[in-house]
C-alpha positions, 0 to 999 in steps of 0.5 A, a space after each residue: 250672832 257674831 254681827 251683833 257682837 261686832 256692832 256692840 264693840 264698835 259703839 263702845 270703842 266710839 264712846 271711849 274715843 270721845 271721852 279721851 279727846 274731851 278731858 274737861 269736866 267733872 270726874 264724877 260725870 266721867 265716872 257716871 258716863 263710863 258706867 254705860 260702856 261698862 254696862 254694855 261690855 258686861 251685858 254683851 258678855 252675859 248675853 253673848 254667853 247665853 247666845 253661845 250656850 243656846 247655839 251649842 244646844 241648838 246644834 245638838 238638838 239639830 244633830 239628834 233630830 236628823 240622827 233620829 229621822 235617819 235611824 227611823 228611815 232605816 234602809 228605805 230607798 229615797 223616792 223624793 226629798 220628802 221624809 216619810 211622816 214616821 221618820 219626820 215625827 221621830 226627828 221632830 220629837 228628838 229635836 223638841 226634847 233636846 231644845 224645848 220652847 224658851 230654852 235659854 230665853 229663846 223664841 221663834 224656834 224652828 226646825 226642818 229636815 229634807 231627804 237628799 238623793 244620797 239618802 242622807 237627812 239634812 236639817 236646819 234649825 233657828 231661834 231668837 235668844 232674847 237679851 237681858 241687859 243689851 235690850 237697853 241698847 236696842 238689841 232685843 234678840 240674838 238670832 242663832 241658826 245651825 245646820 246638820 246632816 246624818 248619813 248611814 255609813 255601811 263601810 265594807 260589809 260581807 253578808 251571807 244569806 243562809 236560806 232554808 229551801 226545804 220542801 215546806 218552803 213551797 207552802 203558803 203562810 196564813 193570810 198570804 197569797 204567795 208561797 214562802 219561797 216566792 215571798 223570800 225571793 221578793 224580800 231578798 231582792 228588796 233587801 239588796 236594793 235597800 242596802 245598795 241605795 244606802 251604801 257609802 260611796 267608796 265602800 264595798 258590800 259583798 253578798 253570798 248565798 247558801 241554800 240548805 235542806 238535806 245538804 248543801 251544794 258547795 262542790 263548785 267552790 272546792 278545790 279538786 284536792 279538797 276531795 277524796 280520790 275514792 270513797 265508800 257508797 251504799 250501793 249494790 252489784 250483781 253477785 254470783 251465789 252458786 245457787 241453781 234453778 230450773 226455769 222454763 224456756 219459751 218460744 214466742 211469736 209477734 203478729 201485727 193486726 192493726 194500728 201503728 207504733 212510731 218513734 218521735 224525735 228526741 228532745 232534752 228536758 230537765 225531768 223524765 215524763 211519765 209514760 201514758 202507754 197502756 197495754 190491754 189484753 183483749 182476749 186470750 185463747 189456747 191454741 194447738 200444740 200448747 200455744 197461748 194466744 193473746 190479743 193486745 191493744 197498746 195505746 198512749 205514749 211511752 218514753 225512753 229517758 236517758 240522763 246525759 247531765 245533771 238535771 238533763 235528760 234525753 227523751 225519746 217518745 214512742 207513740 202507740 196509735 191503737 196498736 193491736 197485735 197477737 202475742 203467742 208463746 209456748 213452753 218448749 223445755 227447761 234450762 238450769 240457770 245460776 241464780 245471781 243476787 244483788 250484793 247490797 253493801 258499803 262498797 268502794 268507788 274509785 273517783 278518778 273520773 272526776 273532774 273530767 266528768 261528773 258522772 260514771 256508769 255503775 252496773 246496778 240497774 235491771 235485775 241480778 240476772 240481766 244487770 244494766 248500767 245506771 248513771 251516778 252523777 256528782 251534782 255538787 253536794 258533799 258528804 262531810 269529812 270525818 267526825 265522831 259521835 259526840 256525847 259532851 258538846 262542852 268538850 268537843 275534840 276538833 281534831 276528831 270532829 273535823 266536820 265542825 272545824 270551820 277553818 281547817 284546810 284539807 290535806 290531801 295526804 289525810 283523807 279524813 280532812 277531805 270532803 266526799 262527793 255525793 253520788 246520789 244514785 248510790 244510796 240503797 237503804 238496805 234492807 228496807 223493801 219498796 213496800 216499806 217493810 224491813 229494817 235498816 241493816 248496816 251489814 252486807 245483804 245478798 238478796 234478789 229483792 229491791 230495796 229503797 234507793 234514797 235518790 230515786 225515792 226523793 230522799 237525797 235532795 241537793 239544793 241550788 249551788 252555793 255562791 261565795 261572797 262577791 259584789 253583785 248586780 240586782 239582775 244577778 241577785 234576782 237570777 240567783 234567788 229565782 233559781 231556788 227550788 223547795 225540796 228536802 228535809 231540814 238539817 240546820 247544822 249543815 247550813 250553819 257549818 257551811 255558812 260559817 266556812 264561806 264567811 270566815 276570814 281565817 279559813 278556806 277562803 281567807 285570802 278573799 275574805 280578808 279586810 281590804 286596804 286596811 279598812 275593817 269589814 263587818 261580817 253578817 250571816 242572815 240565817 232564815 228557816 221556816 221550821 223545826 229540825 226535821 231529819 229523816 233517817 233514811 235520807 242520804 245526806 252529808 253524813 251518808 245514810 245515817 243508820 247505815 254509816 253511823 259516823 255521828 249517830 246510830 239508832 242506839 245513841 243516847 241522843 235522837 237524830 234530831 237532838 244530834 243535829 240541833 246540838 251540832 247546830 248550836 256548837 257550829 253557831 258559837 264557832 261562827 260567832 267566835 270569828 266576829 261574825 254577827 248572826 241574825 236568825 229569822 223564823 219565817 211562817 212559824 212560831 218562836 224557836 228557842 234553838 234559833 233564839 239562843 244562837 242569835 242572841 238578844 236583839 238578833 232573833 226575829 219571827 216573821 209570820 207572813 210576807 209583809 213581816 218578812 220584808 219588815 224584818 229584813 229592812 230592820 236587819 239592814 238598818 241595824 247593820 249600818 252605822 249612823 254618823 253626823 256628816 255636817 
């Protein structure tokens, strides 16, 4: 359009030069002749103004088109310069709305877009603006053209993925061919690839992970003086009672008959195998002098199993190849013995073995008469710091509810502010017997009976270790999510509390989570769950064995344990959002959840029924996290 205007100005200048040179003639003729250049000047001004207006509007339409296309594209990774049809259609619609056919008298409207290697969308638009007055002088149209480009601007971003890894994540959603945990693994890997593909050059995206179930595994992230030096655990120890009992004394004999028994080489594994050995009494006869003789056949394999580290056992197999022998016994008298019992109680434990070792031998195995050491191991899960039973969640005293104080740094002079290492084996649920009978008793119990141990019965899950925010490679993300194992019950509150702690710019990790180089960091928590709140009262979790320890709830409380967990979750969610952290919540494989929707707020809550919807949900969240901008 600028070339056209310059040509008009040159012709007008030539005309006036000739008029000045030739002064003879009629004044009327001079005035008449002057009308044409005046008309050209006025006409060029009018048509130029229309051209400028059209060009400005065309630029706005071009910008709107590439912005719409880039927004519709989301965080999809570019695999060619061709824009996917859905994004292209969206861009074309926005261009058409902003610059319609024949706008400002234009014709030959054109708009095209392409997808660049950096995932920006470039566009070009052109049109011809038909002239009005200047058509008299041979200028029929004014050609105009513009270019535009839109890019996703991620800026510096911290993303904490708080992931439900409870036992139900091992199930498969209707219509899917993979379990929920498998779908989650694949989705997180894709989400990482999409976010990195759209990361603005020079910006930083950090990723953190917090798996949660009955508890969270954050011990590896805590300083040693953030842990107490001693703590009270629900375990047992042999107790003298002063009771006497007359017991028979037997003489025994072993006689080899056939077959053999051999011990194989030991090996290390992550779990103790089940014994396949079997003893069958083939015959029993009464012999002379009070002897009883049994002929026994032993087959299969038995295993000696010794825990040497967390999730690591030394196994020694013993093979019984049709081992047949005679076992003879007879009573030769009686003896008076003291009858010890177990003292089940909340007992003090010195934690001085930490951090040089993560385990300690505790004399609580075997029987009260012949107790054996059991290895109690700190695997990284914690018991929460001091709290109280809250009845009004609109007026929570964070000076007492230290578990809900996201930012408070522990003071080693005040154990209430410190966390307590979980020793999972120290978790007897007195006074529930192994046959399921009995009730929970917070007092001490002296008994020779066996009560349920939460760890050995699978009621004290400890998920994969949490990971603080850091820049990660695709390989590291894949390795991490592939390590997630479904186990345990659903305690949403502990996930929200610790997700907030790991993200907060003003708490435990403030120095690491601060803005870098004066550039603001946007902070996001993606909270994914596949179910409703589902605590189990006999579990050993972040608040001990709740009916025994009674730190935040007791069986006589006005709220149920489920209601208590949910109320604390909601309070913790609001605390997280107060720190300018955007919370995104996904219900996966389940219906809508009012509790979760209230936490996330409008536009930040999603329901994904299957693996495909989960992929789309993460892609949508990634798209909303990023900010679109015009770059040209």
